[in-house]
Each structure stands twice: as structure tokens, then as C-alpha cells.
C-alpha positions in Angstrom: -8.7 4.2 39.4 -10.1 2.6 36.2 -8.3 2.3 32.9 -10.3 3.6 29.9 -9.4 2.2 26.5 -9.3 4.6 23.6 -9.9 1.8 21.1 -13.4 1.7 19.8 -14.5 -1.9 19.5 -16.6 -2.8 16.5 -18.0 -6.0 15.0 -15.5 -5.8 12.2 -13.3 -8.9 12.3 -9.5 -8.6 12.4 -8.7 -9.5 8.9 -11.3 -7.1 7.4 -10.0 -4.3 9.7 -6.4 -5.1 8.7 -7.4 -5.0 5.0 -9.2 -1.7 5.4 -6.4 -0.1 7.3 -3.9 -1.2 4.7 -6.1 0.1 1.9 -6.4 3.4 3.7 -2.6 3.8 3.5 -2.6 3.6 -0.3 -1.7 6.8 -2.1 -0.7 6.6 -5.7 3.0 7.2 -6.2 4.6 7.6 -9.7 8.0 6.8 -8.1 6.7 3.5 -6.7 5.0 2.7 -10.0 8.3 3.2 -11.9 10.0 0.9 -9.3 7.4 -1.8 -9.8 7.9 -1.5 -13.6 11.6 -1.9 -13.0 11.0 -5.0 -10.9 8.9 -6.5 -13.7 10.9 -5.5 -16.7 14.5 -5.1 -15.5 14.9 -7.6 -12.5 18.7 -7.5 -12.6 18.7 -3.7 -12.1 16.0 -4.0 -9.5 18.0 -6.6 -7.5 20.8 -4.1 -7.2 18.5 -1.6 -5.4 18.8 -1.3 -1.7 16.7 -3.1 0.9 14.7 0.1 1.7 13.5 0.3 -1.9 12.4 -3.3 -1.8 10.6 -2.9 1.5 9.0 0.3 0.4 7.7 -1.3 -2.8 6.4 -4.3 -0.9 4.4 -2.0 1.4 3.2 0.0 -1.5 2.1 -3.1 -3.5 0.3 -4.6 -0.4 -1.6 -1.3 0.2 -2.5 -1.1 -3.5 -3.7 -4.7 -3.6 -5.8 -4.1 -0.5 -7.3 -0.9 -2.0 -8.1 -2.7 -5.3 -9.7 -5.6 -3.4 -12.0 -3.2 -1.6 -13.0 -1.7 -5.0 -11.1 1.6 -4.6 -9.5 3.5 -7.5 -5.8 2.7 -7.7 -5.0 4.4 -11.0 -3.0 7.5 -11.5 -4.9 10.7 -10.8 -6.0 12.4 -14.0 -5.7 15.9 -12.5 -1.9 16.0 -12.5 1.1 14.9 -14.4 2.8 11.7 -13.2 
């Protein structure tokens, strides 16, 4: 009995793959953008937010930075209201 791996090995290095996967997770969120604005402009109020909000914003910002680094559009979609 042989074990077959479902993972497709490529020549892409780990860091590049991690960056690409993180960038693939990015989806613009008006809520997260407002939370990031609060973090910048009203840090006292942001500090009172719960840990889940802080973690969510951290993941969102990491995905956005990765997408931006790969040259993807990270701005708000023009086809809908935010």
C-alpha cells in the first residue's frame, strides 16, 4: 500500500508561496478599513476593543500588505458603496 500525497510540489520557495497564499486571502472590507482608521486616529478607543478585533485586523492588514507587495489592487471596489 503506497501513500499518495495530494500536495503538488512546485519550484516556488516557501516564503513566496506563503506570501502568495496570504495575498489570495485578501478581500477588501469596509469594516476592517474603519477599524484600521480607528487604530491610527483613536488608539485609546481601539485599545478597548476585544482581542478578536485586534487579531482580525492583524490578519487583514497582513493579507493586504501581501497583496500590495505582489502588485494587486487593494483599494475599495468602485462598483459598490463602502
